[in-house]
All heavy atoms as a GROMACS GRO file, in nm:
protein
  535
    1MET      N    1  -0.778   1.837   0.721
    1MET     CA    2  -0.687   1.806   0.612
    1MET      C    3  -0.544   1.818   0.664
    1MET      O    4  -0.513   1.906   0.743
    1MET     CB    5  -0.709   1.901   0.496
    1MET     CG    6  -0.627   1.867   0.377
    1MET     SD    7  -0.687   1.963   0.236
    1MET     CE    8  -0.535   2.007   0.164
    2ALA      N    9  -0.457   1.727   0.619
    2ALA     CA   10  -0.317   1.730   0.660
    2ALA      C   11  -0.229   1.711   0.537
    2ALA      O   12  -0.269   1.648   0.440
    2ALA     CB   13  -0.289   1.621   0.761
    3GLU      N   14  -0.110   1.765   0.543
    3GLU     CA   15  -0.012   1.746   0.436
    3GLU      C   16   0.113   1.688   0.497
    3GLU      O   17   0.168   1.744   0.593
    3GLU     CB   18   0.018   1.878   0.366
    3GLU     CG   19   0.108   1.861   0.247
    3GLU     CD   20   0.121   1.988   0.164
    3GLU    OE1   21   0.022   2.063   0.157
    3GLU    OE2   22   0.229   2.009   0.110
    4ILE      N   23   0.158   1.575   0.445
    4ILE     CA   24   0.279   1.509   0.496
    4ILE      C   25   0.392   1.539   0.397
    4ILE      O   26   0.382   1.502   0.280
    4ILE     CB   27   0.260   1.357   0.506
    4ILE    CG1   28   0.155   1.322   0.597
    4ILE    CG2   29   0.388   1.290   0.554
    4ILE    CD1   30   0.056   1.297   0.654
    5PRO      N   31   0.497   1.608   0.441
    5PRO     CA   32   0.607   1.640   0.349
    5PRO      C   33   0.674   1.512   0.298
    5PRO      O   34   0.684   1.414   0.369
    5PRO     CB   35   0.706   1.718   0.436
    5PRO     CG   36   0.629   1.761   0.556
    5PRO     CD   37   0.520   1.660   0.574
    6PRO      N   38   0.718   1.512   0.171
    6PRO     CA   39   0.783   1.394   0.113
    6PRO      C   40   0.927   1.380   0.160
    6PRO      O   41   1.022   1.401   0.085
    6PRO     CB   42   0.772   1.420  -0.037
    6PRO     CG   43   0.774   1.568  -0.048
    6PRO     CD   44   0.701   1.619   0.075
    7ILE      N   45   0.946   1.346   0.285
    7ILE     CA   46   1.079   1.331   0.344
    7ILE      C   47   1.102   1.182   0.371
    7ILE      O   48   1.014   1.114   0.425
    7ILE     CB   49   1.090   1.412   0.474
    7ILE    CG1   50   1.071   1.561   0.442
    7ILE    CG2   51   1.223   1.386   0.543
    7ILE    CD1   52   1.066   1.650   0.565
    8ALA      N   53   1.219   1.132   0.334
    8ALA     CA   54   1.251   0.991   0.356
    8ALA      C   55   1.229   0.954   0.501
    8ALA      O   56   1.271   1.026   0.592
    8ALA     CB   57   1.395   0.963   0.316
    9GLY      N   58   1.158   0.845   0.524
    9GLY     CA   59   1.131   0.800   0.659
    9GLY      C   60   0.996   0.842   0.713
    9GLY      O   61   0.950   0.791   0.813
   10TYR      N   62   0.928   0.937   0.647
   10TYR     CA   63   0.795   0.979   0.690
   10TYR      C   64   0.693   0.877   0.642
   10TYR      O   65   0.712   0.813   0.539
   10TYR     CB   66   0.759   1.116   0.632
   10TYR     CG   67   0.811   1.234   0.710
   10TYR    CD1   68   0.933   1.229   0.774
   10TYR    CD2   69   0.737   1.350   0.719
   10TYR    CE1   70   0.979   1.338   0.844
   10TYR    CE2   71   0.784   1.460   0.789
   10TYR     CZ   72   0.905   1.453   0.852
   10TYR     OH   73   0.950   1.561   0.922
   11SER      N   74   0.587   0.862   0.713
   11SER     CA   75   0.481   0.772   0.671
   11SER      C   76   0.347   0.823   0.722
   11SER      O   77   0.342   0.914   0.804
   11SER     CB   78   0.506   0.630   0.721
   11SER     OG   79   0.506   0.629   0.862
   12SER      N   80   0.241   0.763   0.672
   12SER     CA   81   0.108   0.800   0.718
   12SER      C   82   0.018   0.678   0.713
   12SER      O   83   0.048   0.580   0.645
   12SER     CB   84   0.049   0.912   0.631
   12SER     OG   85   0.032   0.865   0.500
   13ILE      N   86  -0.090   0.685   0.784
   13ILE     CA   87  -0.192   0.580   0.784
   13ILE      C   88  -0.324   0.645   0.749
   13ILE      O   89  -0.361   0.746   0.809
   13ILE     CB   90  -0.202   0.510   0.921
   13ILE    CG1   91  -0.072   0.438   0.953
   13ILE    CG2   92  -0.320   0.415   0.923
   13ILE    CD1   93  -0.068   0.379   1.091
   14LEU      N   94  -0.393   0.589   0.652
   14LEU     CA   95  -0.523   0.640   0.613
   14LEU      C   96  -0.627   0.539   0.658
   14LEU      O   97  -0.623   0.424   0.618
   14LEU     CB   98  -0.533   0.659   0.462
   14LEU     CG   99  -0.430   0.754   0.400
   14LEU    CD1  100  -0.444   0.753   0.249
   14LEU    CD2  101  -0.448   0.893   0.454
   15VAL      N  102  -0.719   0.583   0.740
   15VAL     CA  103  -0.828   0.497   0.785
   15VAL      C  104  -0.944   0.519   0.690
   15VAL      O  105  -0.989   0.633   0.671
   15VAL     CB  106  -0.868   0.530   0.930
   15VAL    CG1  107  -0.985   0.444   0.974
   15VAL    CG2  108  -0.750   0.512   1.024
   16ARG      N  109  -0.990   0.412   0.627
   16ARG     CA  110  -1.095   0.424   0.527
   16ARG      C  111  -1.226   0.472   0.589
   16ARG      O  112  -1.270   0.423   0.692
   16ARG     CB  113  -1.120   0.290   0.459
   16ARG     CG  114  -1.211   0.304   0.340
   16ARG     CD  115  -1.250   0.169   0.284
   16ARG     NE  116  -1.337   0.179   0.171
   16ARG     CZ  117  -1.461   0.228   0.172
   16ARG    NH1  118  -1.512   0.275   0.283
   16ARG    NH2  119  -1.534   0.232   0.063
   17SER      N  120  -1.285   0.568   0.523
   17SER     CA  121  -1.416   0.619   0.562
   17SER      C  122  -1.479   0.683   0.438
   17SER      O  123  -1.417   0.685   0.331
   17SER     CB  124  -1.404   0.721   0.675
   17SER     OG  125  -1.346   0.841   0.627
   18GLU      N  126  -1.597   0.735   0.453
   18GLU     CA  127  -1.664   0.800   0.340
   18GLU      C  128  -1.596   0.930   0.299
   18GLU      O  129  -1.620   0.982   0.190
   18GLU     CB  130  -1.811   0.826   0.374
   18GLU     CG  131  -1.892   0.698   0.390
   18GLU     CD  132  -1.890   0.609   0.265
   18GLU    OE1  133  -1.898   0.664   0.153
   18GLU    OE2  134  -1.878   0.486   0.281
   19ASN      N  135  -1.509   0.986   0.385
   19ASN     CA  136  -1.442   1.111   0.351
   19ASN      C  137  -1.289   1.099   0.367
   19ASN      O  138  -1.223   1.195   0.406
   19ASN     CB  139  -1.497   1.227   0.434
   19ASN     CG  140  -1.478   1.205   0.583
   19ASN    OD1  141  -1.437   1.097   0.626
   19ASN    ND2  142  -1.508   1.305   0.662
   20SER      N  143  -1.234   0.983   0.335
   20SER     CA  144  -1.089   0.963   0.349
   20SER      C  145  -1.016   0.975   0.215
   20SER      O  146  -0.920   0.906   0.190
   20SER     CB  147  -1.061   0.826   0.412
   20SER     OG  148  -1.110   0.721   0.329
   21TRP      N  149  -1.063   1.066   0.131
   21TRP     CA  150  -0.997   1.087   0.002
   21TRP      C  151  -0.856   1.139   0.023
   21TRP      O  152  -0.829   1.212   0.117
   21TRP     CB  153  -1.078   1.188  -0.081
   21TRP     CG  154  -1.214   1.136  -0.112
   21TRP    CD1  155  -1.330   1.166  -0.046
   21TRP    CD2  156  -1.249   1.041  -0.211
   21TRP    NE1  157  -1.435   1.096  -0.100
   21TRP    CE2  158  -1.388   1.018  -0.202
   21TRP    CE3  159  -1.177   0.972  -0.308
   21TRP    CZ2  160  -1.456   0.931  -0.286
   21TRP    CZ3  161  -1.245   0.886  -0.392
   21TRP    CH2  162  -1.382   0.866  -0.380
   22HIS      N  163  -0.766   1.100  -0.068
   22HIS     CA  164  -0.628   1.146  -0.056
   22HIS      C  165  -0.566   1.157  -0.195
   22HIS      O  166  -0.620   1.107  -0.293
   22HIS     CB  167  -0.546   1.051   0.031
   22HIS     CG  168  -0.526   0.917  -0.031
   22HIS    ND1  169  -0.624   0.820  -0.032
   22HIS    CD2  170  -0.420   0.863  -0.094
   22HIS    CE1  171  -0.579   0.713  -0.094
   22HIS    NE2  172  -0.456   0.735  -0.133
   23ALA      N  173  -0.453   1.224  -0.200
   23ALA     CA  174  -0.378   1.241  -0.324
   23ALA      C  175  -0.230   1.228  -0.293
   23ALA      O  176  -0.187   1.249  -0.180
   23ALA     CB  177  -0.408   1.377  -0.386
   24VAL      N  178  -0.154   1.195  -0.394
   24VAL     CA  179  -0.009   1.182  -0.380
   24VAL      C  180   0.054   1.269  -0.487
   24VAL      O  181   0.017   1.261  -0.604
   24VAL     CB  182   0.035   1.035  -0.397
   24VAL    CG1  183   0.186   1.022  -0.388
   24VAL    CG2  184  -0.033   0.946  -0.295
   25SER      N  185   0.148   1.354  -0.446
   25SER     CA  186   0.211   1.443  -0.542
   25SER      C  187   0.308   1.366  -0.633
   25SER      O  188   0.357   1.260  -0.598
   25SER     CB  189   0.285   1.556  -0.470
   25SER     OG  190   0.382   1.500  -0.384
   26ARG      N  191   0.333   1.421  -0.748
   26ARG     CA  192   0.422   1.361  -0.847
   26ARG      C  193   0.567   1.366  -0.797
   26ARG      O  194   0.608   1.464  -0.734
   26ARG     CB  195   0.409   1.440  -0.977
   26ARG     CG  196   0.485   1.385  -1.092
   26ARG     CD  197   0.446   1.463  -1.219
   26ARG     NE  198   0.515   1.408  -1.333
   26ARG     CZ  199   0.624   1.462  -1.387
   26ARG    NH1  200   0.672   1.574  -1.339
   26ARG    NH2  201   0.682   1.404  -1.489
   27VAL      N  202   0.644   1.262  -0.827
   27VAL     CA  203   0.787   1.262  -0.794
   27VAL      C  204   0.857   1.347  -0.899
   27VAL      O  205   0.832   1.334  -1.019
   27VAL     CB  206   0.844   1.118  -0.795
   27VAL    CG1  207   0.994   1.118  -0.775
   27VAL    CG2  208   0.775   1.032  -0.690
   28ALA      N  209   0.945   1.438  -0.854
   28ALA     CA  210   1.016   1.527  -0.946
   28ALA      C  211   1.104   1.446  -1.042
   28ALA      O  212   1.163   1.345  -1.004
   28ALA     CB  213   1.102   1.624  -0.867
   29ASP      N  214   1.112   1.491  -1.167
   29ASP     CA  215   1.191   1.420  -1.268
   29ASP      C  216   1.337   1.405  -1.227
   29ASP      O  217   1.402   1.307  -1.262
   29ASP     CB  218   1.183   1.493  -1.402
   29ASP     CG  219   1.045   1.482  -1.466
   29ASP    OD1  220   0.973   1.383  -1.436
   29ASP    OD2  221   1.010   1.570  -1.545
   30ASN      N  222   1.391   1.500  -1.155
   30ASN     CA  223   1.534   1.496  -1.117
   30ASN      C  224   1.555   1.441  -0.976
   30ASN      O  225   1.661   1.458  -0.918
   30ASN     CB  226   1.596   1.635  -1.131
   30ASN     CG  227   1.528   1.737  -1.040
   30ASN    OD1  228   1.426   1.708  -0.979
   30ASN    ND2  229   1.584   1.856  -1.033
   31SER      N  230   1.458   1.374  -0.921
   31SER     CA  231   1.469   1.320  -0.785
   31SER      C  232   1.576   1.210  -0.779
   31SER      O  233   1.581   1.124  -0.867
   31SER     CB  234   1.335   1.262  -0.741
   31SER     OG  235   1.348   1.203  -0.614
   32PRO      N  236   1.663   1.213  -0.678
   32PRO     CA  237   1.767   1.112  -0.667
   32PRO      C  238   1.715   0.977  -0.615
   32PRO      O  239   1.787   0.878  -0.617
   32PRO     CB  240   1.866   1.173  -0.566
   32PRO     CG  241   1.781   1.262  -0.482
   32PRO     CD  242   1.674   1.315  -0.574
   33SER      N  243   1.591   0.972  -0.571
   33SER     CA  244   1.535   0.845  -0.522
   33SER      C  245   1.391   0.830  -0.569
   33SER      O  246   1.327   0.926  -0.609
   33SER     CB  247   1.544   0.837  -0.370
   33SER     OG  248   1.470   0.942  -0.311
   34SER      N  249   1.342   0.707  -0.563
   34SER     CA  250   1.206   0.681  -0.606
   34SER      C  251   1.113   0.673  -0.486
   34SER      O  252   1.158   0.665  -0.372
   34SER     CB  253   1.200   0.550  -0.685
   34SER     OG  254   1.239   0.443  -0.602
   35ARG      N  255   0.985   0.675  -0.511
   35ARG     CA  256   0.885   0.664  -0.405
   35ARG      C  257   0.856   0.516  -0.382
   35ARG      O  258   0.844   0.438  -0.474
   35ARG     CB  259   0.757   0.735  -0.445
   35ARG     CG  260   0.646   0.719  -0.344
   35ARG     CD  261   0.520   0.792  -0.384
   35ARG     NE  262   0.539   0.934  -0.365
   35ARG     CZ  263   0.505   1.027  -0.453
   35ARG    NH1  264   0.448   0.994  -0.566
   35ARG    NH2  265   0.527   1.154  -0.429
   36ARG      N  266   0.844   0.477  -0.258
   36ARG     CA  267   0.809   0.340  -0.221
   36ARG      C  268   0.676   0.345  -0.148
   36ARG      O  269   0.646   0.440  -0.075
   36ARG     CB  270   0.914   0.279  -0.127
   36ARG     CG  271   1.055   0.287  -0.178
   36ARG     CD  272   1.080   0.181  -0.282
   36ARG     NE  273   1.221   0.178  -0.311
   36ARG     CZ  274   1.270   0.160  -0.432
   36ARG    NH1  275   1.189   0.143  -0.533
   36ARG    NH2  276   1.398   0.157  -0.452
   37SER      N  277   0.596   0.243  -0.166
   37SER     CA  278   0.470   0.238  -0.094
   37SER      C  279   0.434   0.095  -0.057
   37SER      O  280   0.478   0.001  -0.123
   37SER     CB  281   0.357   0.300  -0.177
   37SER     OG  282   0.335   0.223  -0.293
   38VAL      N  283   0.358   0.083   0.046
   38VAL     CA  284   0.310  -0.046   0.094
   38VAL      C  285   0.162  -0.027   0.126
   38VAL      O  286   0.124   0.072   0.187
   38VAL     CB  287   0.384  -0.091   0.221
   38VAL    CG1  288   0.322  -0.217   0.277
   38VAL    CG2  289   0.531  -0.111   0.194
   39THR      N  290   0.081  -0.119   0.083
   39THR     CA  291  -0.060  -0.115   0.116
   39THR      C  292  -0.092  -0.234   0.205
   39THR      O  293  -0.061  -0.348   0.170
   39THR     CB  294  -0.147  -0.120  -0.012
   39THR    OG1  295  -0.113  -0.010  -0.094
   39THR    CG2  296  -0.294  -0.117   0.023
   40ILE      N  297  -0.150  -0.207   0.319
   40ILE     CA  298  -0.190  -0.311   0.412
   40ILE      C  299  -0.339  -0.293   0.437
   40ILE      O  300  -0.385  -0.183   0.466
   40ILE     CB  301  -0.113  -0.301   0.545
   40ILE    CG1  302   0.036  -0.317   0.520
   40ILE    CG2  303  -0.164  -0.404   0.644
   40ILE    CD1  304   0.122  -0.290   0.641
   41THR      N  305  -0.414  -0.400   0.424
   41THR     CA  306  -0.558  -0.395   0.446
   41THR      C  307  -0.593  -0.488   0.560
   41THR      O  308  -0.555  -0.605   0.559
   41THR     CB  309  -0.634  -0.437   0.319
   41THR    OG1  310  -0.593  -0.354   0.211
   41THR    CG2  311  -0.784  -0.425   0.338
   42PHE      N  312  -0.661  -0.436   0.658
   42PHE     CA  313  -0.709  -0.516   0.770
   42PHE      C  314  -0.857  -0.545   0.749
   42PHE      O  315  -0.932  -0.456   0.712
   42PHE     CB  316  -0.690  -0.443   0.904
   42PHE     CG  317  -0.547  -0.422   0.940
   42PHE    CD1  318  -0.482  -0.304   0.910
   42PHE    CD2  319  -0.477  -0.522   1.005
   42PHE    CE1  320  -0.349  -0.284   0.944
   42PHE    CE2  321  -0.344  -0.503   1.040
   42PHE     CZ  322  -0.280  -0.385   1.009
   43TYR      N  323  -0.895  -0.668   0.772
   43TYR     CA  324  -1.036  -0.707   0.760
   43TYR      C  325  -1.089  -0.744   0.896
   43TYR      O  326  -1.019  -0.807   0.976
   43TYR     CB  327  -1.053  -0.825   0.664
   43TYR     CG  328  -1.023  -0.791   0.521
   43TYR    CD1  329  -0.898  -0.814   0.466
   43TYR    CD2  330  -1.121  -0.734   0.440
   43TYR    CE1  331  -0.870  -0.782   0.334
   43TYR    CE2  332  -1.094  -0.701   0.308
   43TYR     CZ  333  -0.969  -0.725   0.256
   43TYR     OH  334  -0.942  -0.692   0.126
   44ARG      N  335  -1.212  -0.710   0.922
   44ARG     CA  336  -1.277  -0.751   1.047
   44ARG      C  337  -1.309  -0.899   1.040
   44ARG      O  338  -1.336  -0.953   0.932
   44ARG     CB  339  -1.405  -0.670   1.068
   44ARG     CG  340  -1.376  -0.525   1.095
   44ARG     CD  341  -1.502  -0.451   1.129
   44ARG     NE  342  -1.466  -0.316   1.171
   44ARG     CZ  343  -1.542  -0.212   1.155
   44ARG    NH1  344  -1.661  -0.225   1.100
   44ARG    NH2  345  -1.501  -0.094   1.195
   45PRO      N  346  -1.307  -0.968   1.154
   45PRO     CA  347  -1.340  -1.110   1.155
   45PRO      C  348  -1.475  -1.136   1.088
   45PRO      O  349  -1.572  -1.064   1.112
   45PRO     CB  350  -1.345  -1.146   1.304
   45PRO     CG  351  -1.258  -1.044   1.369
   45PRO     CD  352  -1.276  -0.918   1.289
   46GLY      N  353  -1.478  -1.235   1.000
   46GLY     CA  354  -1.600  -1.271   0.931
   46GLY      C  355  -1.628  -1.193   0.804
   46GLY      O  356  -1.719  -1.227   0.729
   47SER      N  357  -1.549  -1.089   0.774
   47SER     CA  358  -1.571  -1.012   0.653
   47SER      C  359  -1.510  -1.086   0.533
   47SER      O  360  -1.426  -1.173   0.549
   47SER     CB  361  -1.513  -0.871   0.665
   47SER     OG  362  -1.373  -0.878   0.679
   48ILE      N  363  -1.553  -1.051   0.413
   48ILE     CA  364  -1.506  -1.116   0.292
   48ILE      C  365  -1.399  -1.029   0.228
   48ILE      O  366  -1.419  -0.910   0.204
   48ILE     CB  367  -1.622  -1.138   0.194
   48ILE    CG1  368  -1.724  -1.235   0.257
   48ILE    CG2  369  -1.572  -1.193   0.061
   48ILE    CD1  370  -1.848  -1.252   0.175
   49SER      N  371  -1.286  -1.090   0.198
   49SER     CA  372  -1.175  -1.020   0.134
   49SER      C  373  -1.210  -0.988  -0.010
   49SER      O  374  -1.260  -1.073  -0.084
   49SER     CB  375  -1.050  -1.106   0.139
   49SER     OG  376  -0.949  -1.053   0.055
   50THR      N  377  -1.182  -0.866  -0.054
   50THR     CA  378  -1.201  -0.830  -0.194
   50THR      C  379  -1.079  -0.871  -0.276
   50THR      O  380  -1.085  -0.876  -0.398
   50THR     CB  381  -1.224  -0.679  -0.209
   50THR    OG1  382  -1.115  -0.609  -0.147
   50THR    CG2  383  -1.354  -0.637  -0.145
   51LEU      N  384  -0.966  -0.899  -0.209
   51LEU     CA  385  -0.845  -0.941  -0.279
   51LEU      C  386  -0.849  -1.090  -0.306
   51LEU      O  387  -0.812  -1.136  -0.414
   51LEU     CB  388  -0.723  -0.905  -0.194
   51LEU     CG  389  -0.587  -0.926  -0.258
   51LEU    CD1  390  -0.575  -0.848  -0.388
   51LEU    CD2  391  -0.478  -0.882  -0.162
   52TRP      N  392  -0.891  -1.169  -0.209
   52TRP     CA  393  -0.904  -1.314  -0.224
   52TRP      C  394  -1.046  -1.355  -0.189
   52TRP      O  395  -1.073  -1.401  -0.078
   52TRP     CB  396  -0.804  -1.388  -0.134
   52TRP     CG  397  -0.664  -1.375  -0.181
   52TRP    CD1  398  -0.610  -1.429  -0.293
   52TRP    CD2  399  -0.559  -1.304  -0.116
   52TRP    NE1  400  -0.478  -1.395  -0.304
   52TRP    CE2  401  -0.444  -1.318  -0.196
   52TRP    CE3  402  -0.551  -1.228   0.000
   52TRP    CZ2  403  -0.322  -1.260  -0.162
   52TRP    CZ3  404  -0.430  -1.171   0.033
   52TRP    CH2  405  -0.318  -1.187  -0.047
   53PRO      N  406  -1.139  -1.338  -0.282
   53PRO     CA  407  -1.278  -1.374  -0.252
   53PRO      C  408  -1.294  -1.524  -0.236
   53PRO      O  409  -1.211  -1.602  -0.282
   53PRO     CB  410  -1.355  -1.322  -0.373
   53PRO     CG  411  -1.255  -1.305  -0.481
   53PRO     CD  412  -1.122  -1.283  -0.415
   54PRO      N  413  -1.401  -1.567  -0.170
   54PRO     CA  414  -1.425  -1.710  -0.152
   54PRO      C  415  -1.422  -1.784  -0.286
   54PRO      O  416  -1.474  -1.736  -0.386
   54PRO     CB  417  -1.565  -1.715  -0.091
   54PRO     CG  418  -1.586  -1.582  -0.028
   54PRO     CD  419  -1.509  -1.485  -0.114
   55GLY      N  420  -1.356  -1.899  -0.289
   55GLY     CA  421  -1.347  -1.980  -0.411
   55GLY      C  422  -1.230  -1.945  -0.500
   55GLY      O  423  -1.203  -2.014  -0.598
   56ASP      N  424  -1.156  -1.837  -0.471
   56ASP     CA  425  -1.040  -1.799  -0.552
   56ASP      C  426  -0.929  -1.900  -0.527
   56ASP      O  427  -0.885  -1.918  -0.414
   56ASP     CB  428  -0.993  -1.659  -0.515
   56ASP     CG  429  -0.880  -1.608  -0.604
   56ASP    OD1  430  -0.816  -1.690  -0.673
   56ASP    OD2  431  -0.855  -1.487  -0.602
   57SER      N  432  -0.882  -1.964  -0.633
   57SER     CA  433  -0.778  -2.065  -0.616
   57SER      C  434  -0.647  -2.023  -0.682
   57SER      O  435  -0.564  -2.105  -0.715
   57SER     CB  436  -0.824  -2.199  -0.675
   57SER     OG  437  -0.853  -2.183  -0.814
   58THR      N  438  -0.629  -1.892  -0.701
   58THR     CA  439  -0.506  -1.841  -0.760
   58THR      C  440  -0.387  -1.881  -0.672
   58THR      O  441  -0.387  -1.853  -0.552
   58THR     CB  442  -0.510  -1.687  -0.772
   58THR    OG1  443  -0.626  -1.650  -0.846
   58THR    CG2  444  -0.386  -1.634  -0.840
   59PRO      N  445  -0.285  -1.947  -0.730
   59PRO     CA  446  -0.171  -1.987  -0.647
   59PRO      C  447  -0.088  -1.867  -0.603
   59PRO      O  448  -0.076  -1.769  -0.676
   59PRO     CB  449  -0.089  -2.078  -0.739
   59PRO     CG  450  -0.129  -2.038  -0.877
   59PRO     CD  451  -0.271  -1.988  -0.868
   60LEU      N  452  -0.034  -1.874  -0.482
   60LEU     CA  453   0.053  -1.769  -0.430
   60LEU      C  454   0.195  -1.795  -0.475
   60LEU      O  455   0.234  -1.909  -0.500
   60LEU     CB  456   0.044  -1.763  -0.277
   60LEU     CG  457  -0.094  -1.734  -0.221
   60LEU    CD1  458  -0.089  -1.737  -0.069
   60LEU    CD2  459  -0.145  -1.600  -0.270
   61HIS      N  460   0.275  -1.690  -0.484
   61HIS     CA  461   0.416  -1.704  -0.521
   61HIS      C  462   0.495  -1.761  -0.405
   61HIS      O  463   0.468  -1.731  -0.289
   61HIS     CB  464   0.475  -1.568  -0.561
   61HIS     CG  465   0.413  -1.511  -0.683
   61HIS    ND1  466   0.441  -1.556  -0.809
   61HIS    CD2  467   0.320  -1.413  -0.699
   61HIS    CE1  468   0.370  -1.488  -0.897
   61HIS    NE2  469   0.296  -1.400  -0.833
   62ARG      N  470   0.593  -1.840  -0.436
   62ARG     CA  471   0.685  -1.895  -0.336
   62ARG      C  472   0.822  -1.834  -0.361
   62ARG      O  473   0.900  -1.883  -0.440
   62ARG     CB  474   0.693  -2.048  -0.347
   62ARG     CG  475   0.561  -2.117  -0.329
   62ARG     CD  476   0.520  -2.113  -0.183
   62ARG     NE  477   0.395  -2.184  -0.166
   62ARG     CZ  478   0.304  -2.151  -0.078
   62ARG    NH1  479   0.324  -2.052   0.003
   62ARG    NH2  480   0.192  -2.218  -0.070
   63TYR      N  481   0.849  -1.722  -0.297
   63TYR     CA  482   0.976  -1.653  -0.317
   63TYR      C  483   1.084  -1.714  -0.230
   63TYR      O  484   1.061  -1.758  -0.120
   63TYR     CB  485   0.962  -1.504  -0.282
   63TYR     CG  486   0.875  -1.428  -0.379
   63TYR    CD1  487   0.748  -1.385  -0.341
   63TYR    CD2  488   0.918  -1.400  -0.506
   63TYR    CE1  489   0.667  -1.315  -0.429
   63TYR    CE2  490   0.839  -1.330  -0.596
   63TYR     CZ  491   0.713  -1.289  -0.556
   63TYR     OH  492   0.634  -1.220  -0.642
   64GLN      N  493   1.204  -1.714  -0.283
   64GLN     CA  494   1.322  -1.753  -0.209
   64GLN      C  495   1.404  -1.626  -0.182
   64GLN      O  496   1.398  -1.530  -0.260
   64GLN     CB  497   1.408  -1.852  -0.291
   64GLN     CG  498   1.334  -1.977  -0.333
   64GLN     CD  499   1.298  -2.063  -0.213
   64GLN    OE1  500   1.375  -2.074  -0.118
   64GLN    NE2  501   1.180  -2.122  -0.215
   65ALA      N  502   1.480  -1.624  -0.074
   65ALA     CA  503   1.558  -1.506  -0.039
   65ALA      C  504   1.648  -1.464  -0.156
   65ALA      O  505   1.664  -1.345  -0.183
   65ALA     CB  506   1.641  -1.532   0.087
   66ALA      N  507   1.707  -1.560  -0.227
   66ALA     CA  508   1.796  -1.528  -0.338
   66ALA      C  509   1.723  -1.455  -0.450
   66ALA      O  510   1.781  -1.378  -0.524
   66ALA     CB  511   1.860  -1.655  -0.392
   67ASP      N  512   1.592  -1.478  -0.465
   67ASP     CA  513   1.513  -1.412  -0.569
   67ASP      C  514   1.500  -1.263  -0.543
   67ASP      O  515   1.472  -1.186  -0.634
   67ASP     CB  516   1.372  -1.472  -0.577
   67ASP     CG  517   1.371  -1.618  -0.618
   67ASP    OD1  518   1.470  -1.662  -0.681
   67ASP    OD2  519   1.273  -1.685  -0.586
   68LEU      N  520   1.514  -1.221  -0.418
   68LEU     CA  521   1.493  -1.082  -0.381
   68LEU      C  522   1.619  -0.999  -0.387
   68LEU      O  523   1.614  -0.879  -0.364
   68LEU     CB  524   1.433  -1.077  -0.240
   68LEU     CG  525   1.303  -1.157  -0.222
   68LEU    CD1  526   1.261  -1.156  -0.077
   68LEU    CD2  527   1.193  -1.103  -0.311
   69LEU      N  528   1.731  -1.059  -0.416
   69LEU     CA  529   1.859  -0.984  -0.422
   69LEU      C  530   1.881  -0.924  -0.556
   69LEU      O  531   1.837  -0.962  -0.654
   69LEU     CB  532   1.976  -1.076  -0.386
   69LEU     CG  533   1.971  -1.136  -0.245
   69LEU    CD1  534   2.087  -1.232  -0.225
   69LEU    CD2  535   1.975  -1.027  -0.141
   0.00000   0.00000   0.00000
């Protein structure tokens, strides 16, 4: 078991397994900044994506740089 302090710039990688349970502590009400997170999923060649299963025709967003400002 490991604990990663909530310090700006720290990060961690969780490798999925049968015992890769994790928790995230609550952000303090008086915190001067918010928590940011990114989820990246790698799939092995030939595996089926659970996010975009075969036959899913949901259109993707077309963002412009100006939309992100």
